[in-house]
C-alpha positions as CSV (number, residue, x, y, z in Angstrom):
1,A,68.6,-2.8,-93.6
2,T,70.2,-2.0,-97.0
3,P,71.2,1.3,-98.6
4,E,68.4,0.9,-101.1
5,S,65.6,0.3,-98.6
6,L,66.9,3.1,-96.3
7,K,66.9,5.5,-99.2
8,A,63.4,4.4,-100.3
9,I,61.8,4.6,-96.9
10,D,63.6,7.4,-95.1
11,R,64.5,9.7,-98.0
12,P,67.8,10.8,-96.5
13,L,69.1,14.3,-97.0
14,F,72.8,13.5,-97.4
15,K,74.5,11.6,-100.2
16,D,76.7,9.7,-97.7
17,Y,73.6,8.6,-95.7
18,W,74.6,5.0,-95.6
19,E,78.2,5.8,-94.4
20,R,76.7,8.1,-91.7
21,F,74.2,5.4,-90.7
22,I,77.0,2.7,-90.4
23,G,79.1,5.2,-88.4
24,S,76.3,5.7,-86.0
25,I,75.9,2.0,-85.5
26,D,79.7,1.7,-84.9
27,A,79.6,4.5,-82.3
28,L,76.6,2.9,-80.5
29,S,78.6,-0.3,-80.2
30,K,81.1,1.4,-78.0
31,K,78.6,3.0,-75.6
32,G,78.6,1.9,-71.9
33,Q,75.0,3.0,-71.4
34,R,71.7,1.6,-72.7
35,T,71.5,1.4,-76.4
36,V,68.6,0.5,-78.6
37,F,67.9,0.0,-82.3
38,R,64.4,0.7,-83.5
39,L,63.2,-1.1,-86.6
40,T,60.0,0.1,-88.2
41,L,58.5,-2.6,-90.3
42,V,56.7,-1.6,-93.5
43,K,54.9,-4.5,-95.1
44,G,56.0,-4.9,-98.7
45,W,59.1,-2.7,-98.2
46,N,61.5,-4.1,-95.6
47,M,60.0,-7.2,-93.8
48,D,62.0,-9.6,-96.0
49,E,65.4,-8.2,-95.0
50,I,65.9,-10.2,-91.8
51,K,69.4,-11.3,-92.7
52,N,70.5,-7.7,-93.3
53,Y,68.9,-6.5,-90.1
54,V,70.7,-9.3,-88.2
55,T,74.0,-8.1,-89.7
56,L,73.4,-4.6,-88.5
57,I,72.4,-5.8,-85.0
58,E,75.5,-8.0,-84.7
59,R,77.6,-5.0,-85.7
60,G,76.1,-2.5,-83.3
61,R,75.4,-5.0,-80.4
62,P,72.6,-2.9,-78.9
63,D,71.1,-3.7,-75.5
64,F,67.7,-3.7,-77.0
65,V,66.0,-3.9,-80.4
66,E,62.5,-2.4,-80.6
67,I,60.6,-3.8,-83.5
68,K,57.5,-1.8,-84.4
69,G,55.0,-1.9,-87.2
70,V,54.7,1.3,-89.1
71,T,51.8,3.6,-88.1
72,Y,49.6,4.8,-91.0
73,C,49.1,8.5,-90.8
74,G,46.9,9.1,-93.9
75,G,47.2,11.8,-96.4
76,K,45.9,12.6,-99.9
77,R,48.4,10.5,-101.8
78,P,50.2,8.4,-99.3
79,I,53.1,6.2,-100.5
80,I,52.5,4.0,-97.6
81,G,49.0,2.9,-96.9
82,M,47.1,0.6,-94.6
83,K,48.2,-2.4,-96.7
84,N,51.7,-1.7,-95.5
85,V,50.9,-1.8,-91.8
86,P,51.8,-5.2,-90.3
87,W,49.6,-7.0,-87.8
88,H,51.0,-7.5,-84.3
89,Q,51.3,-11.2,-85.0
90,E,53.4,-10.4,-88.1
91,V,55.7,-8.3,-86.0
92,I,56.0,-11.1,-83.5
93,E,56.9,-13.6,-86.2
94,F,59.5,-11.2,-87.7
95,S,61.0,-10.6,-84.2
96,Q,61.2,-14.4,-83.6
97,A,63.0,-14.8,-86.9
98,V,65.5,-12.1,-86.0
99,C,66.1,-13.7,-82.6
100,S,66.5,-17.1,-84.1
101,S,69.1,-15.7,-86.6
102,L,71.0,-14.0,-83.8
103,G,71.5,-17.1,-81.8
104,E,71.3,-17.0,-78.0
105,T,72.1,-13.4,-77.4
106,Y,68.6,-11.8,-77.6
107,E,65.2,-12.9,-76.6
108,L,61.7,-11.5,-77.0
109,A,61.4,-9.7,-73.6
110,S,58.4,-7.4,-73.8
111,E,55.5,-6.4,-76.0
112,H,52.8,-3.8,-76.4
113,E,50.1,-5.1,-78.7
114,H,48.3,-1.8,-79.1
115,S,51.5,-0.2,-80.4
116,C,52.3,-3.2,-82.5
117,C,55.7,-3.4,-80.8
118,I,58.1,-6.0,-79.6
119,L,61.2,-5.5,-77.5
120,L,64.2,-7.8,-77.9
121,A,66.7,-7.7,-75.0
122,N,70.2,-8.9,-74.5
123,K,69.7,-11.9,-72.2
124,S,73.1,-11.8,-70.5
125,K,72.5,-8.2,-69.3
126,F,68.8,-7.9,-68.6
127,K,67.5,-11.4,-67.7
128,R,68.2,-12.5,-64.1
129,N,66.8,-15.6,-62.5
130,D,64.4,-16.0,-65.4
131,Q,63.0,-12.5,-64.9
132,W,63.4,-9.5,-67.2
133,Y,64.9,-6.3,-66.0
134,T,64.3,-4.0,-69.0
135,W,62.9,-1.0,-67.0
136,I,65.0,1.9,-65.7
137,D,65.4,2.6,-62.0
138,F,65.5,6.4,-62.5
139,D,66.4,7.3,-58.9
140,K,69.4,4.9,-59.1
141,F,70.4,6.3,-62.5
142,L,70.3,9.9,-61.1
143,E,72.3,8.8,-58.1
144,L,74.9,7.1,-60.3
145,Q,75.1,10.1,-62.6
146,A,75.6,12.5,-59.7
147,S,78.4,10.3,-58.3
148,G,80.7,11.1,-61.2
149,E,81.9,7.4,-61.1
150,P,81.7,5.3,-64.2
151,F,78.6,3.0,-64.4
152,T,76.9,0.7,-67.0
153,A,73.4,0.1,-68.1
154,E,73.2,-2.9,-65.7
155,D,73.7,-0.7,-62.7
156,Y,70.2,0.9,-62.9
157,I,67.9,-1.8,-64.1
158,E,64.5,-2.4,-62.7
159,K,62.2,-5.5,-63.0
160,T,59.9,-5.4,-66.0
161,P,56.3,-5.6,-64.7
162,D,54.7,-9.0,-65.4
163,W,52.0,-7.4,-67.6
164,A,54.7,-6.0,-69.9
165,V,56.6,-9.3,-70.4
166,F,56.3,-10.9,-73.8
167,G,53.5,-13.6,-73.7
168,A,51.6,-12.1,-70.7
169,K,47.8,-12.2,-71.0
170,E,47.7,-8.4,-70.8
171,R,49.9,-8.1,-74.0
172,G,51.6,-5.0,-72.6
173,F,48.6,-3.2,-71.3
174,D,48.9,-1.9,-67.8
175,P,45.9,-3.4,-66.0
176,V,45.3,-0.2,-64.0
177,E,44.7,1.8,-67.2
178,T,41.4,1.7,-69.1
179,R,41.4,1.0,-72.8
180,V,38.8,2.7,-74.9
181,G,37.6,1.0,-78.0
182,A,35.2,1.7,-80.8
183,Q,32.3,4.1,-79.9
184,N,34.3,5.2,-76.7
185,R,33.4,2.0,-74.8
186,P,35.9,0.9,-72.2
187,Q,37.5,-2.5,-72.8
188,G,39.3,-4.9,-70.5
189,C,42.7,-6.2,-71.2
């Protein structure tokens, strides 16, 4: 969310990395199709930058903000270790703080606990009659694309399954799938 943290975490190749980053955010703000920001939280590195993330979100006005905890990949001398991986509850709390700072525009719409991921969605575009429509109707999208007529992200929305909505007892796990836990034992949702 700052030039310093972006440089430390992403190790950019170009000296004008921040200007390029801001240029991308400005370009996304002008898109008519679905846009998403993905924030990867690294405990001890960027989880205290809520105000700066909010500024970037307000600038880019994405349809969605996916907030995910970093995935530890190991290595002989990792810079980022297990101590830097946030728990799902920490990602939820960070997401709630971002939403609170953004006002009424976004809300926690979906989650996937196993992926340590939360989806914020623009309420005015993707919440209808107190139901979330964050999924894509791909057949409708292809039909619209083939028509050659202009269309927006709202023209090909599909209802979010109940199990994927934030706060559902399944916590984002599709109930028709089988989870496998320690020692290869199936687990329920």
